[in-house]
N, C-alpha and C positions, 0 to 999 in steps of 0.2 A: 504494500499501501504505501502510495508516494505519501509526502509530507503535506501538500494540500489538502489529499483525501481526508487525514488523518482530520485534521485541522477542521474542516468540515464537519468530519464524524461528532467530535471531541463539541463542538459547536448546537450541531442538533440537538445530540444529546443535553447539553443544558438546559438547552429549550423546553425538551422534555421534561426534564427534574424539575424547572423552575415550574413547571404547569403543574407537576402531581404536589410539588409542597403548598401550592398556593390552593388546591384544593380541599388536603388534608387539612391546613391551615382557617380554609372558609369553610368547613365541615365540624373544624374543633369550636369554630366562635357559633356556628348555628347551633351544635347541640349543647355549648355555655350557655344561649339565650335560653332554652329550650326547657332544662334543664331548669333554670334561674326562675324562669316564669311557673315552670309546674307544679315546684317546691314551696312557691311565696302564694300561686292562688290554693294551693292544699290547704297551709295553714291560714292562710283570710277565710276561706271557706267552711273550717272549721268554727272561727271564730264570729264570725259576723253571720252563722245559716245562708253562706251562699249568697249573699246581699254585692260584697267587697270582690273585687279581683282588679288583675294588675292592667292598665291602660295602656302602659308605653314605659319602656326601661333604656336607658341609655348609659354607656360610661363615664363616668366622671374625669377630671386631670388625677384625681388623687388614684395610685395604684392599687387595681381588686375594688373598687367600689362602684359601686351601680347606683343609678338615681331612680328610684321606680316610682312610678306615676299611678296612685288608683283612679277605679274608676266613682271616688267621688271627689274626686280634686286633689286629694293630699300629698305631698311628696315627702317617701321616706328615703333613705339607703341601708343600701344592703351586701355583705359582701359575693361575691362569684359563688360562694358555694348554699347562699340563701339559709346558711341558720343564722345569723346574726342579722339583726337590721336596728335602724338608729331613724328616731323623727328629731328632726330639729334642723338650723342652718346651716346648710355648707358657707365655708366662707375662704377664698383664696387671696395668699399674699403678694401686692403685686407692688411694683417701684412706684407708682401713684398713691398707695395704701392698700386696704383692705376692700376686696370685694362679694357682697354677698351672691354665691352662684345660685341658690336656693331663690330668691327674690327674683334673679333675672328669666329663671324657669316660673316663676310663679306669673310675671307679667306675659311674660310669652300667651302662658293658659289664658291670661283676661282677655287678651289679643284675640285669640281665635274663637273663645265664646262670645263673643261680642260681635266679631265677622258672622259667625253666623244666625244673628239678628235680623232682618231685612228690616229696611229702613222706614217702609210704610207702616211699621208696626210702631214707630216709633215719632212723638209727637215733635218734630223741629225746630228752633227759631233760626233763621240763616243770617249772615251780615248782609248788607243792601251792597257792601263793595268786594274787597278782596278777600277769598275765604283762607285766614293764614294757619287756622289748626280747627280740632273739634275736638269737644270732651264729649263726655256720655255720664250722663247724672241719672241716677236713680234715685227719685223721689216722692215723695210721700204727699197728698194736697193738704193735709191736717198739720204739720209740723213745723215749727217757729224759722227753724234756718232754712226749710225747704221753702218756705215763702220771700225769705229775706232774700235767699239767691233769686228766687225767679225777680222780685225786684231789680238785679242789677244786672237780667239778662239784655235790658235794650245798650246797655254799659258795655258788655261782655263783647256783642254783637259788634260793637262799634270800633273794638280791638282788632277787628278781626276773626275771632273765634265762635264757630257755628255751634249751637248748644242742641245735643242730643234728648230728650228726656224717655225716659224707662219707669216706669210705673217698679213703687217696691212701696205696699201698704204694711205699714212695720208688720202689725198681726196677721197678715196674710188673709185667710177666710173670715176671721174674728173679728177683723180689724172696722172700727165705725167707714176709714175711711176706701173702704173697699168697693160698697155699690159706688160710692162716688165717684172713684176713680173707672170703672167700668163706665157711668156718664160721658167721663171724658173723654174715652177711649171711643164710644160710641157715639162721638157729639160728630158733625156734619163740620165742621169746624173747629178743629182738638186746639189749636192754639188760646183762639178763643174762650173754650172751655177752661181748659188748665187754671189759665188766667183768672177766671173768674171763679171757681175753686179755690183758689191759692189766694183772693182776695175775700172768701169767708159769701160767698154767696150760694145762695141752693140753687140746685141747677135740675132741669128736667131728670124723674128718673130714666133710664134709656138702661137697654139692655141689647146683647150681640156679641157675634164669637168675635173674642177681643183673647189677648197674650197677657191681660193683668196678671195672671196669676203663672204663667208661663215664665214672665219677667223676675217675679219672685221669686220663683223657683232658680232664677239664673244667678238670681243677683247673692243666694243664700250659697250656691257653689261658690261662686265667686270671692264670698266670704264676707258679706256685707250684710251690719250690726246694728246699724243705724242709718239716718237719710241727715242730708244730703250726702251721699256715697259719690266722689266724682272721679271718673275714671278718665287717665289724659292718654293723648294717644301713643304712648310707647306703652302702655298697658300699664302702668302705677296709678294705683287707689288711693285718693286721699278722703278720710273719712273726715266728715263734717263740710262748716261753712269756710269759706277763704274770701278776703274782699275783694274786691274788682281788680287792685293793682294787683297784689299776692299774688291771685290767680295769673292773670295774663302774664306778669314777670316769669310765672312757674312752667306755664304752660309754652310760651313763646322762648325760654329760655333751654329746653330740653336741648 
């Protein structure tokens, strides 16, 4: 065999071996993910009567530690064997300081969940000029600070910020705000109706197919416990009222 033929043969063998190693590595990865998912789902099923499961997993920058997102939206961390799990926040040190990796994941979850809500299900107040950013606000028509924020909507719009309202009657079905919010969402003019409701005016009782409870469930999934709850464009959740200047600086300074 000539030297050139031997080199070609070695080159072909290297390619074949490389493909084989890649296939084995991929198989190991697939087995690792499948095994971990099965192990955790078995434990979750036993602990929650089958109501919880693994929704997604991904490796973290920490060696052999996996971020696990449950169907409830909770974020846990597990070793690759699935024997150990940790609930809490994961931070990473960087030259600019500590970065909360769990908070970054949570913001991504919020963005994805809100992206699944059609805008026709919201009450939207648009700026007259250029829209520089959009915020989403989970609101209750009876809460004092929701009314205060709504009083600021015109000024918020004037700063180029679009406001999208989602319904969050704090007591759910048992809330006195619940039927009022159905009346708002079933109105032919939702903007006018929500303004009237937040001004304390009585609305004609209306009923229709509406998203109020779906919005409420979504708010619970995101982790909302009170109103107003403001979601910034990057998915950051701000619990409570924020005055116009601070809100504008926070939204546009992201």
